[in-house]
C-alpha positions, 0 to 999 in steps of 0.5 A: 103258331106253327102248323103241324101235320102228322100222318101215320100208317101210310104206304109212302111212295118215296124217291126210290122205294115204297114203304110203310111208315109215317110223316111229319110236316111243319109250316108246310114243309116235310120235316121227317119221313120214317119207316116206323108208325107215329104214336101221337094221338093227333096223327092221321091214320091212313089205314095202309093207303098210299101217300104220294107227292102232290101232282104237278101239271104243266099243260091243261086246257081245263080252265078254258072249258069252264070259261067257255062251257059251250061253243060261243058261250062265255061264262059271266064270271071268270073267277067262278069259272076259275074256282070250278076248275081249281076244285076239279084240279085239286080233287085230281091230286094236282097241287101245282098247275100251269093253266095253259092259255092259248094265244091265237086261234087255229080255228075260228073263235070270236072270243079268243082275245077275251078268253086270254084276258079272262084266264089270266085275270081270273088266276091273278084274282083268285091268288090275290084272294087266296081262294085257290086250293092248288097253286096256279101259274101260267103257261102261254101257248103261242100259235106262231102263225097268229097275226096278233100273236106278239100283241098278245104275248108282249102283254103278258111276257113279264108276268111273274105268274108266267112259268112256261111258253110253248111254240105251237103251229096247228097249220094243216098239212104238218105236225099234229095235222099232217093227215088231212082226214084227221084234221077234217074229222077233228074240226067236223069238216067231213061234210065240207066240199073238197073246194071248201076244205082246200080254201080253208087249208090255203088260208091257214098255210098263207097265214103261216107263211106270212107270220109264222117265221117272224113271230116264232123268232121274236117269241124265242128272242123275248123268252131267252132275254127274260130267262123263260122256259121254252117248250116245242109242241107237236114236233113230227120230224127230226128237222122240227126237233133241231129247230127247237134245239136251236131256239133254246127249247128244253121241253118237247111237248107231245111229239107226234112220231117215234122218230121225233121223240128219239131225236128229242132224247138224243138232243137232251130235250125232256119229253112230255106225253098226254095222260089221256093218250096213255089211259085211252091206249092211243092218240085221239088224232092218230099220233104216236102212242104214249105207251109206245113212247114209255116202252121205248124209254122216251117219256119223262113226264105226263100232262093231263091235257084235257082230263085232269083225273087222267094224270094219276090214272096214267101213272098207274098205267105206267106201273102196271102195263109198262112195269115201271116201279111205282116211285118212277111212275109217280115221278113222271107226274110229280118230281119230273115235271116240277124240275122241268119248270124250275121247281126244286121244292116239290114233287117228292116225299122227302125232308125239305120238300113242300108238304104237297101230299095225296092219299090214294086208295086202290079200288077195283084197280083204280087209283082214287084220291081220298085226301089232298094237302098243299103245304100241309093244309088239307085242300081236298 
């Protein structure tokens, strides 16, 4: 039996305009979008609320928060952790999510290996059991100075759930941690002696020299051979960007300076910034403001990073503070990221696209998710 979804009296956010109308979906795919109401009694009346495409998240660390809710505390059921994460994601209006799994450690974490396996196994199992509200895929974040990186990476490089690979390097003294005081504050090292900090930094820099170049080269070779999409991470200088381009990178994740973002645009890379940066009004680690990137037209997409609910909020910040038309602002959290990771079937309210849809009310200037559908079925 066919599954039909009828929605009426909605303020539809389409590709280039916002208009009041109705929508029909059949078997999970949008069949028709009209500027007239639907008179069918089974149609869902949105009472003038916004209807936007389901959000597409390409980088979130949120699963790890559920797998390890306190430092050195592993939740005993990875599947339960995944389901809690999935509920949070769906209720934020995110219908496609790339769960970012960090390969390596840029600060001490004795559970890193277990977290990698638990994350990916939980996603696989939840999908097998059809438990997920949102569609979950994998983003492998490769910390290139990590001694065991290739062992981690090669175990999952051919996983069909792998949708994105990013090249990370959190060695202090460059990229995100070019300012040592910021590095010390973030890692709660303010009370460390100068000698202790110097020793930690020296160890990280030695590790980078020993493993970073070879690991980065090998990961990029594997990705190119398998056709995997590559992203750079925390590019700071023009040289960082040029290296990424040479490696076959197509996405610049979280450039830390305006100079790096401008070079990324010049080289044709798609630029992703953090939604929390935009909502908060600045970076937590002293990097370039996402608002500044948006105002300079150097922003293609947003990522919720560590706050799932921030993705939708950030789109409305773009609309209100930067003056982007609402369809363009919504595209930065739906259509644009979908296209970046190779999807042409979602992220837009138009015939032929997945019926991934979100009902949004505006209350006290805050966008509030009321209902979420994935492929025409209500999931939140």
